[in-house]
N, C-alpha and C positions, 0 to 999 in steps of 0.2 A: 099524432102519427098513430097508427094501428099497430096492432101487436103482431100481424104479419108482416108491417113496413120495418116494424124497430127489430125485428128478425134478420131480414134481409140485408140491412144496412149492418147490422153487428158482422155478419159473415163475411160482407165484401171490407170491411176495416180488417177483420182478423186476415186472409189473405193478403190488402196490402202490406199491411204488418210482417207477414212473413216472407213476401218478394223483395221485402225492402232488408230484411236480415240475409237472405242469400248472397254471397259475393258472385258473379259471372264467373265463367271460366278463365284463367289465366289467359293471353294469346300465345298461340305456339309458335315460339324463335326457333327459323332453322338455322344451324350454324354455320357460318361461313364456311364455304370452299376454302380449301389449303393452297397454299402456294403453286405444291404437285398435284392437285386436284387435277383429272382429264374428264374432259367430256365423252359422254356415251351417247351411241346414237341408237335408238328404237332398234330393236331386231325386223327382220321382215316377216311379214304375217302368211306368208304364200309358203306352202307346202310343197316345195320343189319335189320331196321323194317321196312324196304320194300322187299327186295331182300330175306330174308332169310324167310318171313312171309311161315305159312302153308296155304292150299287152304281153304276157309272158311269151305268145308265140315267137314276138317279135325280138323278145329278147334271148332267146332260145335260139333264134336262128345268127343273132349277133354272136353269142359267145361260142357256135360252134365255126364260124368263120375265124374267129382270132385264133380259134386252137388249130384250124386245119393252117393256117399261116407258120404256125412254129415259132412265136417270138422266143430266144434264148436270151439269159443274163448271162452277161460276159464275165468270161475265164481268161483273161488276157497273163500269160506271165511277164514279170517286172520288164523287161526291155521292150516286149510289144507295148504295153503300157504306156512307158514312156514315149514312144514312138507315136501313139496315136496324141497321146496329148500335145508333143512338139507340133503335129500334125494341125491342129486345132488352137492353139498358142494364140493366136490372132484375137480370139474369143475373148469378149470383156479384158482389155487389158488396163484397164482401170479398178479392178476386182472390185466391180460391183456385187456380182454375185460369189455366195458362201463358196469357195474354193472347193470345199469336200462337195458340197451338191454339185455344181458346175463339172465335176470332173467324174461323177457318175452318172449324170445326164450325156456328157460327150462320150462316155464309155460306150453306153446301154447304144447310143443311138449309130455308133460305127459298126456294132453287134449284129444290128437288126436297119441297117442303112435301106436295103433295097424295099422296105416292107411300109416306108414313110415316102408317100407319095408328096408329100409339103417336106422337103429337106432344107426349104431353107430360113425354116424356124426353129429354136428350140425353146422352150419353155422350161422353168425352173419357178416353181414355188415354195417359197421358205416359211413351212409353219410354226419353222421356230424361233421366228420375229415376231414381236408384240406386231395387232392389226394396227399400231397407231403408225407404222413404219412401211415404206415401200417394200414388198417382200412378191412380186408375182414379176416375175422378171422373163423377159422377152429378148432372146440374144439370136442375132442374125449372122447364120453360119459362112454366109458371105465375106462381107463388111467386118462384122467383128463385133456390131453395135449393139449396146444392150438400152432396153425401153423398160423403165419401173414403174410400177403402178401398186396401190394400194388394194386390198382383196379382202372378202371375208372370209371367217371359217365358221364349220357349225355349231351352233350353240350346244350341243351334246359333248362336244369336245371342249367347251369352256363354259360351264358351269354358272360360274361366280362373275362371268360377263366383267372379265379384267382385263382384257384383251388378250389372254394369251391362250392358246391351243394344248390344253394339258394332255388330251386322251386322245385316241383317234377308233377309228372303228369302219366295219365292210356291213352292216347289218341291217339290213333297212330298217326305216322309221324311228335310228339311233339319232338322227341327227346330227350324226358326228363326220367330222371332213376324215377322207381318206388317204392313206400314204401310197406311193408307190409310184411306176410309168402306167401313160396314160397315152393312149391314139384319138387326136380329135379327129368328129365325123361330120356331120353337112350342119348347115346353117339352117334352122326353121323357122316357123314363127308360132311360140307359143301363146293359146289363150290365156296366159297367165303372167308372165313375164317377159311379151314380146320378142322381139329377136334374139335368138341364142342357141350356141353351139355344142351340140354331142358329144360328148366324152366315151369311151372304152376303155375299161380298165385291162391292162397287161400283166397284173402282178397279183399273185394270190391274195395279197391284202387290200383290193381295191376292185376285184373282180364283180363286182355288185354297183360298180359306180353307173352305168349302161342301163340297169336293170331299177335302180332307185330313181331315175331322173335326174342325177344329179350332171349339171350343165353350167357351161358360163354365158353368165347373161349379166346386164345392168340392172342397178339397183340404187335405191333412193336412198337406200340405209346404210351407203358407202360414200365417202368423202375423200377426195384427193386434199385431206389435210391431216393434221396432226392429232388424231381424236383416236378412243377406240373405237371401229366400226362398230356397227350391228352386226347382229351374229346371222348365219341361213340358217337353213336347214341340212347345210352339206356342200352349196355349191359354193366354188371358189368366185362369188361376183363380184364384181370392178364398178365405179365409179359410171350412171350414166351417160355422162357428158364423152366416155372416155373406150363405153363398151362395143361399139358398132365397128371403132377401128380394131378392136381386139380381136374381135371373133372374125372380121373378113380376114385378117393377117394371118391367124392361126388356121383356117378353116381350111378343111378336103388331106387330111393325114398328117398333120404335127405332130412332133414328138413331147408330152407335157411332164416334167415329172415334179410329184409334189413330196417334198422329203421336211427331214427336221434337222435343222443345224444344229440347233441346243443338243440335242440327243446325241447325234454324232461326234459333236464335238465335246460330250460331257460335261457341259455348263450350264 
């Protein structure tokens, strides 16, 4: 063997020796999920509050219309409040909707009844409940029946994605859900999320709902299952197999109230 060949063979032998002494990295073992582990769905990738937003001119015009209608916060005395709630006592006899939110929605509806062209339905969204549970409640003011659905909240309201909305906001691009009273607008075809229902904020805490492009729409990231739902960019999105009937039911000027029962009840 030539000196050059012997040198090359010695080099290869050294490499093999080194390789045999280096242990491969141990396999990564993921801890098993505990019995209380909850599946989490992925977030929506669509940026509703950026890509769904109307033009500044359209947003300004819509705000002027709302302002001109003169929506008022209810300020009824005790006997009048009791009388109104008695008038609507047929709604939700089973107590599905948190009473503190149900009563607030009914009183606001009564105070502004003429401004809701679709007075057959009142919607209550309880952001005080975890996204694992139904919390998007549609109340029929005629029959008193209640339909309950699961829904998403904004990723900005739930930074650790544990299913609880911890904070709320009204700032564009905050990705937060907004609290307050709203009125539904028209159904439209979005290039981003398909058929959707426009919302118009009636409270100081949600005056930017329409400019932000916050709408009701279906999402594959929301399932009718007891799991932590995917987060939205602020939209109260609902399961895809239910959204069409929901937006058709609520369209045309019905009341939507987004509240937080945990905060109001101090729990």
